[in-house]
Every structure is written in C-alpha cells, then in structure tokens.
C-alpha positions in Angstrom: 52.4 41.2 81.8 52.0 37.5 80.8 50.5 36.5 77.5 47.6 34.1 77.3 48.3 30.5 76.5 47.5 29.4 73.0 46.7 26.1 71.5 49.3 24.5 69.2 48.2 22.8 66.1 50.2 20.7 63.8 49.8 19.7 60.1 49.6 16.1 59.3 53.0 16.3 57.7 54.4 17.6 61.0 52.7 14.8 62.9 54.3 12.2 60.6 57.7 13.7 61.1 57.2 13.8 64.9 56.0 10.2 64.9 59.0 8.9 62.9 61.3 10.3 65.6 59.3 9.0 68.5 59.6 5.7 70.3 56.1 6.2 71.7 52.9 6.0 69.6 50.6 9.0 69.2 47.2 9.6 67.7 46.6 12.6 65.5 43.2 14.4 65.2 42.3 17.9 64.0 45.9 19.2 64.4 46.5 17.8 67.8 48.9 15.0 68.8 47.8 12.7 71.6 50.1 10.2 73.4 48.7 6.7 73.5 48.7 4.9 76.8 50.4 1.5 77.1 48.2 -1.5 77.4 48.0 -4.1 80.1 49.2 -7.7 79.6 45.6 -8.8 79.4 45.0 -6.3 76.6 48.1 -7.4 74.7 47.1 -11.1 75.1 43.6 -10.5 73.7 44.9 -8.5 70.8 47.5 -11.1 70.0 44.9 -13.9 70.2 42.6 -12.0 67.9 45.4 -11.5 65.3 46.4 -15.2 65.4 42.8 -16.5 65.2 41.8 -14.2 62.4 45.1 -14.5 60.6 45.0 -18.3 60.6 41.7 -18.1 58.8 43.1 -15.8 56.1 45.8 -18.2 54.9 45.6 -18.6 51.1 43.6 -15.5 50.7 44.9 -12.2 49.5 44.5 -10.6 52.9 46.9 -9.7 55.7 46.4 -9.3 59.4 48.4 -6.5 61.2 49.0 -5.8 64.8 49.0 -2.4 66.6 52.2 -1.3 64.9 50.2 -0.4 61.7 48.9 3.2 61.5 45.5 3.8 59.9 44.6 7.2 58.6 40.9 8.0 58.2 39.3 10.5 55.7 37.9 12.3 58.8 41.4 13.0 60.0 42.2 10.5 62.7 45.5 8.7 62.5 45.7 5.9 65.0 46.9 2.3 65.7 44.1 -0.2 65.9 44.8 -3.4 67.9 44.2 -5.6 64.9 43.7 -4.5 61.3 42.9 -6.6 58.2 43.6 -5.4 54.7 42.8 -7.4 51.6 44.5 -6.9 48.3 47.2 -4.2 48.1 47.4 -1.8 51.0 46.4 1.7 50.0 48.9 4.1 51.5 48.1 7.6 52.6 49.3 10.3 50.2 51.2 12.2 52.9 52.2 9.2 55.0 53.6 6.0 53.4 53.5 4.2 56.8 49.7 4.6 57.1 47.0 2.5 55.3 43.6 3.8 54.3 41.8 0.6 53.2 41.2 -1.8 56.1 38.2 -4.1 55.8 38.2 -5.1 59.4 39.4 -3.3 62.6 39.5 -4.8 66.1 39.8 -2.8 69.3 40.2 -4.3 72.7 37.9 -2.4 75.0 38.7 -1.6 78.6 36.9 0.6 81.1 39.3 3.5 80.3 38.8 3.3 76.5 35.3 2.0 76.1 33.5 5.3 75.7 36.0 6.6 73.1 36.2 3.2 71.2 32.4 2.9 71.0 31.8 6.6 70.2 34.2 9.1 68.6 36.7 6.5 67.4 34.0 4.5 65.7 32.7 7.6 64.0 36.2 8.2 62.5 36.5 4.6 61.4 33.2 4.7 59.7 34.6 7.3 57.3 36.8 4.6 55.8 34.9 3.5 52.7 36.6 0.1 52.7 35.7 -0.7 56.3 33.2 -3.6 56.5 33.4 -4.5 60.2 34.5 -2.9 63.5 34.9 -5.5 66.3 35.0 -4.6 69.9 36.5 -7.2 72.2 35.7 -6.6 75.9 38.7 -7.0 78.3 36.7 -7.4 81.5 34.1 -10.0 80.3 33.9 -12.6 77.6 32.0 -10.6 75.0 32.6 -9.6 71.4 30.6 -6.9 69.6 30.6 -6.9 65.8 29.5 -3.7 64.0 28.9 -4.5 60.3 28.3 -2.1 57.4 25.4 -3.3 55.2 25.2 -2.8 51.4 23.0 0.2 52.1 25.7 1.8 54.3 23.8 1.3 57.5 25.6 -0.4 60.5 24.2 -3.3 62.4 25.4 -4.7 65.8 25.6 -8.3 66.9 26.9 -9.6 70.2 28.6 -12.9 70.9 29.3 -14.3 74.3 30.7 -17.4 75.9 30.0 -20.5 73.8 29.1 -18.4 70.7 30.9 -17.4 67.5 31.3 -13.8 66.4 30.6 -13.9 62.6 33.1 -11.8 60.6 33.6 -10.8 57.0 34.4 -13.4 54.4 33.1 -16.2 56.5 35.6 -15.7 59.2 34.6 -16.3 62.8 35.9 -15.7 66.3 35.0 -18.4 68.8 34.5 -16.4 72.0 35.6 -19.2 74.3 38.7 -20.0 72.1 39.6 -16.4 72.0 39.5 -15.8 75.7 41.1 -19.1 76.6 44.0 -18.4 74.2 44.5 -15.0 75.9 44.6 -16.5 79.4 46.8 -19.6 79.0 
C-alpha cells in the first residue's frame, strides 16, 4: 500500500541555510521554496540600465542601488531578489537572515509575458507590506513602457505610466527617461 504524497514546508531558517548552499536563486513564501528562472539577455540589459541610470542620480546621497543579487524579505513572508533595489541610509537586515534587507524605498522589476501577472499581482501585494517602500516600478520588456506605483502619505497607491519620449518620475526627484533607458539596453 502506498502512502499519500504530502507537502513539505520549510522554516525561514531552513530556507536561508538552503540558499547559502545553492548556486541558484530561490524565492521563499509560506514555507515553500521556489526556484527562480534565469532571465533573457534583454531582461538583464534592462535591469542593468535601470541600475546604472538610477544609481548615477544617487551619487552624493546616502542611498545605494543594488542588483538582483540582493535578497529582500517582506513582513508578509516573501523572500525574493528584485531586479533593482534602492536602500537609503543603513540597510536594515532581517533578524533571521543577515543577507536580506527589509527597508528598500524603491524596487524595480523587469516585466515579461511570463512574469507580468505575478509581478503586478501577488508580488506587489507582498512588496506593499514593506513599510519603507515608497515606489514599485515595472519596466516592460516587450514595449517601451514604465509603470510607477507610488505610496502616498495616506498609504494609498497611485499608478503613473511613462512611454517613449517621457520621463518616469521617481522618489527623491529621480527620473527614468524612457527613451534613454531602452536605448541603453539595446546598444
């Protein structure tokens, strides 16, 4: 007689230990560990261009831009690797995970057909649980479009779109020139 299959759940501490021994990145949510798919060259170029364009505007400020090697852990339980993360001041580290930050002010995700629903939906809901997060930026991979979701002082989120020939207005007076962003990613 065979036994029924059962779900395996991990503690966050087990996830952190697993991740330290892995050469592949994984997300963690509600006791489950999910392998993250590798990106395309186009995805990598857009993420890199975002990091450079945002980072160059942060020179002389007490802020740092990180690439997708930085793990972010949300109060809602998601541990993941955003494409670009900005932290101002000292980085707050997770109590159980010294390699994960918990205080980004800006997160950028490059959106493709395969990730769009998750990035716009469930992932955004988890990112919203970060009290420090002021903006969530979605950069489209298939078209020249940048969506900026901003948290107002009242806690409500607004959405603005920027297309070819426009600037996406970011926190602290930063901006992403859409044409410059996509041109930098295709050269």
